[in-house]
Each structure stands twice: as structure tokens, then as C-alpha cells.
C-alpha positions in Angstrom: -0.9 -63.5 59.9 -0.1 -61.0 62.7 0.5 -58.2 60.2 -3.0 -58.6 58.7 -4.7 -58.7 62.2 -5.4 -55.0 62.6 -6.7 -54.7 59.0 -8.9 -57.8 59.5 -10.1 -56.6 62.9 -11.3 -53.3 61.4 -13.4 -55.1 58.8 -14.8 -57.5 61.4 -15.7 -54.5 63.6 -17.4 -52.7 60.6 -19.3 -55.9 59.8 -20.4 -56.4 63.5 -21.6 -52.8 63.7 -23.5 -53.2 60.4 -25.3 -56.3 61.8 -26.4 -54.2 64.8 -27.4 -50.9 63.2 -28.9 -52.0 59.9 -31.9 -53.7 61.5 -32.4 -50.6 63.6 -32.3 -48.4 60.5 -34.8 -50.7 58.7 -37.2 -50.1 61.6 -36.6 -46.4 62.0 -35.7 -45.2 58.4 -36.5 -48.1 56.0 -35.8 -46.1 52.9 -32.3 -45.1 54.0 -31.5 -48.6 55.2 -32.6 -50.0 51.9 -30.3 -47.5 50.0 -27.4 -48.4 52.3 -27.9 -52.1 51.8 -28.1 -51.7 48.1 -24.9 -49.7 48.1 -23.1 -52.3 50.2 -24.3 -55.1 48.0 -23.3 -53.2 44.9 -19.9 -52.5 46.4 -19.3 -56.1 47.2 -20.4 -57.2 43.7 -18.1 -54.6 42.1 -15.2 -55.9 44.2 -15.9 -59.5 43.2 -16.7 -59.1 39.5 -14.7 -56.0 38.7 -15.3 -53.4 35.9 -16.9 -55.9 33.6 -20.1 -55.7 35.8 -19.8 -51.9 35.7 -19.6 -51.9 31.9 -22.5 -54.3 31.7 -24.6 -51.7 33.6 -23.3 -48.8 31.6 -23.3 -49.8 27.9 -27.1 -50.6 27.7 -27.9 -47.1 28.8 -26.2 -45.6 25.7 -29.1 -46.9 23.5 -32.0 -44.8 24.7 -32.9 -41.2 25.2 -31.6 -39.6 28.4 -33.7 -40.4 31.5 -33.2 -38.0 34.4 -33.4 -39.0 38.0 -33.1 -36.6 40.9 -31.0 -36.6 44.0 -29.8 -33.2 45.1 -29.0 -32.4 41.5 -30.5 -33.9 38.3 -28.5 -36.7 36.8 -29.3 -39.1 33.9 -29.3 -42.9 34.2 -26.4 -42.9 31.6 -24.3 -40.6 33.8 -25.0 -42.5 36.9 -24.1 -45.8 35.2 -20.9 -44.3 33.8 -19.9 -43.2 37.3 -20.6 -46.7 38.7 -18.5 -48.2 35.9 -15.5 -45.9 36.7 -15.9 -46.7 40.4 -15.9 -50.5 39.6 -12.7 -49.9 37.6 -11.1 -48.0 40.4 -11.6 -51.0 42.8 -10.2 -53.3 40.1 -7.2 -51.0 39.5 -6.3 -50.8 43.1 -6.1 -54.6 43.2 -4.2 -55.3 39.9 -2.5 -52.0 38.9 -2.7 -52.5 35.1 -0.4 -50.4 33.0 -1.4 -48.0 30.2 1.0 -47.4 27.3 1.6 -43.6 27.1 2.7 -43.1 23.5 1.9 -40.8 20.6 -1.9 -41.5 20.3 -2.4 -41.3 24.1 -0.4 -38.0 24.3 -2.2 -36.4 21.4 -5.6 -37.4 22.8 -4.7 -35.8 26.2 -3.9 -32.6 24.4 -7.2 -32.6 22.6 -9.2 -33.4 25.8 -7.4 -30.5 27.6 -8.2 -28.0 24.8 -11.8 -29.1 24.5 -12.3 -29.0 28.2 -11.1 -25.4 28.3 -13.3 -24.7 25.3 -16.4 -26.0 27.0 -15.8 -23.8 30.0 -15.2 -20.6 28.1 -18.0 -20.9 25.6 -21.1 -18.7 25.2 -23.4 -21.2 27.1 -21.6 -22.0 30.3 -24.2 -24.4 31.6 -24.2 -26.4 28.4 -20.4 -26.3 28.3 -20.3 -27.6 31.9 -22.5 -30.5 30.9 -20.3 -31.2 27.9 -17.2 -31.0 30.0 -18.6 -33.6 32.3 -19.3 -36.0 29.5 -15.9 -35.2 27.9 -14.1 -36.3 31.1 -16.4 -39.2 31.7 -15.9 -40.6 28.2 -12.1 -39.9 28.3 -11.7 -41.9 31.5 -14.0 -44.7 30.3 -11.8 -44.9 27.2 -8.6 -45.2 29.3 -10.0 -47.7 31.7 -11.2 -49.9 28.9 -7.8 -49.8 27.2 -6.1 -51.1 30.3 -8.5 -54.1 30.3 -7.7 -55.2 26.7 -4.9 -57.5 27.8 -5.4 -60.5 25.6 -7.8 -61.9 22.9 -10.2 -63.3 25.6 -10.6 -60.0 27.3 -11.2 -58.2 24.0 -13.8 -60.8 22.9 -15.7 -60.4 26.2 -16.1 -56.7 25.6 -17.0 -57.2 21.9 -19.7 -59.7 22.9 -21.2 -57.2 25.3 -21.3 -54.6 22.5 -22.8 -57.0 20.0 -25.4 -58.6 22.3 -26.7 -55.4 23.7 -26.8 -53.8 20.3 -28.8 -56.7 19.0 -31.2 -56.4 22.0 -31.6 -52.7 21.2 -32.7 -53.7 17.7 -35.7 -55.6 19.0 -37.9 -52.5 19.5 -37.0 -51.6 15.9 -38.2 -55.0 14.7 -41.5 -54.5 16.5 -41.9 -51.1 14.9 -41.1 -52.4 11.5 -43.7 -55.2 11.8 -46.5 -53.2 13.5 -45.8 -49.7 12.2 -46.1 -48.4 15.8 -43.5 -46.0 17.1 -43.4 -47.5 20.6 -41.3 -45.2 22.7 -39.7 -42.0 21.3 -42.7 -40.9 19.2 -40.5 -39.3 16.5 -43.2 -40.2 14.0 -40.7 -40.1 11.1 -41.9 -41.7 7.9 -40.5 -42.3 4.4 -42.8 -43.1 1.6 -45.5 -44.2 4.0 -43.2 -46.5 6.0 -42.2 -45.8 9.6 -38.5 -45.1 9.9 -37.7 -47.3 13.0 -36.0 -45.6 15.8 -36.2 -48.1 18.7 -35.3 -46.3 22.0 -33.1 -43.7 20.4 -34.0 -40.0 19.9 -34.4 -40.5 16.1 -33.8 -42.9 13.3 -30.4 -41.4 12.4 -28.9 -42.1 15.8 -30.6 -45.5 16.0 -29.3 -46.7 12.7 -25.8 -45.4 13.4 -25.7 -47.2 16.8 -26.8 -50.5 15.2 -24.5 -50.4 12.2 -21.5 -49.6 14.5 -21.5 -53.1 15.9 -21.0 -54.6 12.4 -17.1 -54.8 12.3 -17.0 -56.2 15.9 -19.6 -58.8 15.1 -17.6 -59.9 12.1 -14.5 -60.3 14.3 -16.4 -62.5 16.8 -17.7 -64.6 13.8 -14.1 -65.2 12.8 -12.6 -65.9 16.2 -15.2 -67.6 18.2 -13.9 -71.0 19.1 -17.1 -72.9 18.5 -19.5 -73.3 15.5 -22.4 -72.1 17.7 -20.5 -69.0 18.8 -19.7 -68.1 15.2 -23.3 -68.6 14.1 -24.6 -66.6 17.0 -22.2 -63.7 16.1 -23.3 -64.0 12.4 -27.0 -63.9 13.2 -26.8 -61.1 15.7 -24.7 -59.0 13.3 -27.0 -59.6 10.4 -30.0 -58.8 12.6 -28.4 -55.4 13.6 -27.6 -54.6 10.0 -31.1 -55.4 8.7 -32.9 -53.3 11.4 -30.4 -50.4 10.8 -31.3 -50.5 7.1 -35.0 -50.2 8.0 -34.3 -46.7 9.4 -34.0 -45.7 5.7 -31.1 -43.3 6.4 -28.7 -42.5 3.6 -26.0 -42.4 6.3 -26.4 -46.0 7.3 -26.0 -47.2 3.7 -22.8 -45.2 3.3 -21.4 -46.4 6.6 -22.1 -50.0 5.8 -20.6 -49.7 2.4 -17.5 -48.1 3.8 -17.1 -50.8 6.5 -17.6 -53.6 3.9 -14.9 -52.1 1.7 -12.4 -51.6 4.6 -13.0 -55.1 6.0 -12.7 -56.7 2.5 -9.3 -55.0 2.0 -7.7 -55.3 5.5 -9.0 -58.6 6.9 -7.1 -61.7 5.8 -8.5 -64.7 7.8 -10.0 -67.9 6.4 -13.6 -66.7 6.7 -13.2 -63.3 5.0 -14.1 -64.3 1.5 -17.0 -66.5 2.6 -18.5 -63.9 4.9 -18.2 -61.2 2.2 -19.8 -63.4 -0.4 -22.6 -64.2 2.1 -23.2 -60.4 2.6 -23.2 -59.8 -1.1 -25.8 -62.5 -1.7 -28.0 -61.2 1.1 -27.6 -57.7 -0.2 -28.7 -58.7 -3.7 -31.7 -60.6 -2.3 -32.8 -57.8 0.0 -32.2 -55.1 -2.6 -35.3 -56.2 -4.5 -37.5 -55.1 -1.6 -35.7 -52.0 -0.4 -33.8 -50.8 -3.5 -36.6 -48.3 -4.4 -36.6 -46.8 -0.9 -32.8 -46.5 -1.0 -32.9 -44.9 -4.5 -35.4 -42.3 -3.4 -33.5 -41.5 -0.3 -30.4 -40.8 -2.4 -32.1 -38.9 -5.1 -34.0 -36.6 -2.8 -31.1 -34.2 -2.3 -31.7 -33.1 -5.9 -34.9 -31.5 -4.5 -32.9 -29.5 -2.0 -35.5 -27.3 -0.5 -37.9 -30.2 0.0 -35.3 -32.4 1.8 -35.5 -31.0 5.4 -32.5 -32.9 6.8 -30.3 -31.7 4.0 -31.5 -28.1 4.3 -30.9 -28.1 8.0 -27.3 -29.2 7.4 -26.7 -26.7 4.7 -28.1 -23.9 7.0 -25.8 -25.2 9.7 -22.8 -24.8 7.4 -23.9 -21.2 6.8 -24.0 -20.5 10.5 -20.5 -22.0 10.8 -19.1 -19.5 8.2 -20.8 -16.7 10.1 -19.2 -17.9 13.4 -15.8 -18.3 11.7 -15.9 -14.7 10.5 -16.6 -13.6 14.2 -14.7 -16.1 16.3 -12.3 -18.0 14.0 -9.9 -19.4 16.5 -12.0 -20.8 19.4 -15.6 -20.8 18.0 -18.6 -20.4 20.3 -17.6 -23.1 22.7 -18.3 -26.9 22.7 -21.9 -27.5 23.6 -23.1 -23.9 22.9 -24.5 -24.3 19.4 -28.0 -25.7 20.5 -28.9 -22.6 22.4 -26.7 -19.9 20.8 -26.9 -20.6 17.1 -29.5 -17.9 16.6 -27.0 -15.3 17.8 -25.0 -16.0 14.6 -27.7 -16.5 12.1 -26.9 -15.3 8.5 -29.5 -13.8 6.2 -29.5 -16.6 3.6 -30.7 -19.6 5.6 -33.7 -21.6 4.3 -35.0 -23.5 7.4 -33.4 -22.1 10.5 -35.0 -18.7 10.1 -38.3 -20.4 11.2 -36.7 -22.2 14.1 -35.8 -19.4 16.4 -36.3 -20.3 20.1 -35.7 -24.0 19.4 -32.7 -26.2 20.3 -30.9 -27.0 17.1 -27.7 -29.1 16.5 -24.9 -28.7 14.0 -25.2 -32.4 12.9 -22.2 -32.5 10.7 -19.2 -33.6 12.8 -16.6 -31.4 11.1 -19.0 -28.5 11.0 -19.5 -28.9 14.8 -15.8 -28.8 15.4 -15.5 -25.6 13.3 -18.4 -23.7 14.8 -18.0 -24.8 18.4 -14.2 -25.2 18.8 -12.9 -23.0 16.1 -10.0 -23.5 13.7 -7.8 -24.7 16.6 -10.1 -27.5 17.7 -10.8 -28.5 14.0 -7.1 -28.7 13.1 -6.3 -30.6 16.3 -9.1 -33.1 15.6 -8.1 -33.6 11.9 -4.5 -34.0 12.8 -5.5 -36.6 15.4 -7.6 -38.5 12.9 -4.7 -38.4 10.4 -2.3 -39.7 13.0 -4.6 -42.6 13.8 -5.0 -43.6 10.2 -1.2 -43.6 9.7 -0.8 -45.5 13.0 -3.3 -48.2 12.0 -1.8 -48.7 8.5 1.7 -48.9 9.9 0.7 -51.4 12.5 -1.4 -53.4 10.0 1.6 -53.7 7.7 3.8 -54.8 10.6 1.3 -57.5 11.7 1.0 -58.7 8.1 4.8 -59.0 7.7 5.2 -60.9 10.9 2.2 -63.2 10.5 0.4 -61.9 13.6 -3.0 -63.0 12.4 -5.0 -62.1 15.5 -3.4 -58.6 15.6 -3.8 -58.2 11.9 -7.6 -58.8 11.9 -8.0 -56.9 15.1 -6.5 -53.9 13.4 -8.6 -54.7 10.3 -11.9 -54.3 12.2 -10.7 -51.1 13.9 -9.9 -49.8 10.4 -13.5 -50.7 9.4 -14.9 -48.9 12.5 -12.6 -45.9 11.8 -13.8 -45.8 8.2 -17.4 -45.5 9.5 -16.3 -42.9 12.0 -14.7 -40.7 9.4 -17.7 -40.9 7.2 -20.0 -40.1 10.2 -18.0 -36.9 10.8 -19.1 -35.7 7.3 -22.8 -36.3 8.3 -23.3 -36.3 12.1 -21.8 -34.7 15.2 -19.9 -37.5 16.8 -17.3 -36.1 19.2 -19.4 -36.6 22.4 -20.7 -40.0 21.4 -19.6 -42.9 23.6 -19.0 -45.1 20.6 -16.3 -42.7 19.4 -14.5 -43.1 22.7 -14.9 -46.9 22.7 -13.2 -46.8 19.2 -10.4 -44.7 20.7 -10.0 -47.3 23.5 -9.4 -50.1 20.9 -7.0 -47.8 19.0 -5.0 -47.0 22.2 -4.8 -50.7 23.0 -2.6 -51.2 19.9 0.1 -49.0 21.4 0.8 -52.1 23.4 3.2 -53.8 21.0 2.8 -57.2 22.7 -1.0 -57.3 22.2 -2.1 -60.3 20.0 1.3 -60.9 18.5 1.2 -64.7 18.4 
């Protein structure tokens, strides 16, 4: 008791001074006093609840367009919530000192982050590169902190429930838009055959549909491993709801991602519910196809009318810009984050749409194209090598789990393979590197480097 006396005395003194000076501040400077009180309350809550509370604050902010708030410098709600999450983890880490396995996947990821960070700071648009570098470090540390928290099945399920529940909540604006035909927030006003392409709170239907469909493998895992019937049914309904709203974006990408995830899950998951769940999805798919099949068909046949399909034409033009950049800066590209403002400096003569977009912010869209144009051949080859390493790592661990009868680990790897399948498909269609869901996926993959995780 005597050893702790000085430490306790300091906290008692701080608390006593706070009781004296906070009321005075409320009288003299109420705004500052309120801010300090909120900070103290948040700090106490973070110390009690741990990083779970921080993640609960952060993850919902990844579903809507960035909202800037201003202190001395502008910062988005998403960035602020991410910093609060990292701070909550730091408090938790200092108390429990969890370990992180530092093996091949981790080491390779560190190499990629270092190269990409240097690339952001040496690109053509330094300001944009600085912003991308901030997000790169933020997502990297979020990835590592989450990995250290996946200590057992219970902890993994908690984070999966957070992902599924908030994804389902983000689908509610899409349901409203589908029923009313009113674009309630982002005003993207994107239609297909007279039907509003729902976009919820995201910047556009493509991002919205991808965010929703991403939760599908994790919802399926919760359906399989929730202990109660109510839990399984809740996971099933929320997953189905997310999938349906995602389909109402009428994006070709979403249909491809869902098909890829279904195939992967059908192959790699071996639990007692797999066949029933897959049969249920097939039946629902057949029933729903009567109402949306014509829309899906027209979305997939429109690329045959190349010059009339704007999204396809933009992507093809982006590839032409990439070839021009590779001829000028083959090794390092123009710098991660520089494309939106510097693309017109590398515009070839044979583009179809981009020649009319000078002065506007444009994006490379295709993930592999973004890697080539912004990070050069070095960044592209690093990323492809990393993806290959992950695939081989997952298959090797899946085979090991199957051979040893580690059912939890087997199906955990199975849903990660399903998510990885969607991720690889996304890289052929969208720019995904600085998407938080990419780094959440990396956190699940890194957790498998712990050979003792879910081995019973």
C-alpha cells in the first residue's frame, strides 16, 4: 500500500484541483470548460471500456462522405474518430501489453507501407500525398491494433457483429431511397432505366454497394457460430438485408463480388450450415431474379456500347493515362494520391471522355491501374507479390486446419478467403488501397499468423 501512496496522492490532488477549477471555468469560460469536461469523460470511458468503444465510434464514420470540422486545421469526422480509436487502444495496450506476431505477412506489409509512404511524399501533388500518407499510417496502425485484439473466437465475433450491425444500419437510407425514389443525402442523382441507383450516405452507388456487400462473408460466419437461434437468425436477416440493398445499386461490380464470395464460401467452408445457407441463397436468388434479372442483364450488356457507357469509358481512358505515365515515370509513377489533380498533365491524345474533363478531379478507379499510375512498377509488383503471398498463406493454413480438424479456424479462414476473393475482384474494377475495409481484411489475415488462434 505504501508503494502506491505517491501515485494515488497525485491522482487525488488532480481530482481535488479539478473540483475547484472546473466550476470556475464554467463561470468564466463555459465553452472551454465544457470541452475539458467532455475530454475527461471520454478519457475515463476509454480507460474503462477499452478500444472496443473507440472502434464503435470509428467504424460508422466510414460509411458516409467526409465531413470536415475545423480546429486550427481542417480535419474530417472520420480522421478524428480514427485518432480517438488509436488513443483508446494505446490506453488498453499500456494496461495489457498484447503481443503481435511478426512473421512473413507482417514484415511484407511493413515494407509496402514504407515504400508507399515515401511515394506519397515524393509525388507530383505534395499536399494530396501528405493527406494520403496520413491515411496510410492511420489505416496501418488501425490494422495492427485490431490484429492484437483478435485473441479468441469471442473477441473476433464482437468485431464482426460491429461490422455487420453498422453495415445493416447504413443500408437503411438505401431502403428509403429504393421505396421513395428520393436521393436523400448525397444527391448523386444516378439512375438506371428510370430507377434510382441507391447510394445511401456514400459518395456514389459504386462505393455504397461495395461497402454493403463486403459484410456478407462476416455475416455468414456469425450465422454459423452464434450460440443461439436468435443470434443466427439476426445474422442471417442483417446479411440478407445488406445484400438486397447492395443489389439495388445496380452495379455490375456488386454482382461480380457477390458471385465470387459465394463460390469461395461454397468451396472453403465446411460447417453444418454451409449447404443449407447456400441453398437458401440460391432459392432467394432465383426468386429475386424475376424482378431484377432484366436490370442485371442490361448492366452487363451495356459495355458492348462502349462509347455510351460512361463508367466504362472513364476506366478505359484511365488505362490510357496509365500507359502514358509508365512511358514517362515507369518505376515510381506520379505519386500515391496525385492522380486526381495531376492526371491532365499526362493526358494522351486518344482518350474519349477525359479530354472534356480538364480542370476536374478524376480518379483512376481500377485498383491495379491506380497502383501502376501512382506508385509505378515498383509499387505494383510489391502489391501483387503481397497479394500472392496472402493467397498462398491462406490456402496453406486452410489445409492445415482441415487436416487437424480445427473447425473454427477452418471456417474463419474460409470467410477471409471469401473476403479476399472480393478484394482481388475489386482491384480489377475499383481503387481499393486506401479503403479502410482493405486494412480491416489485412487485420484478419495477420491474426492467422498466431498459430494458436482458434485451434480447438
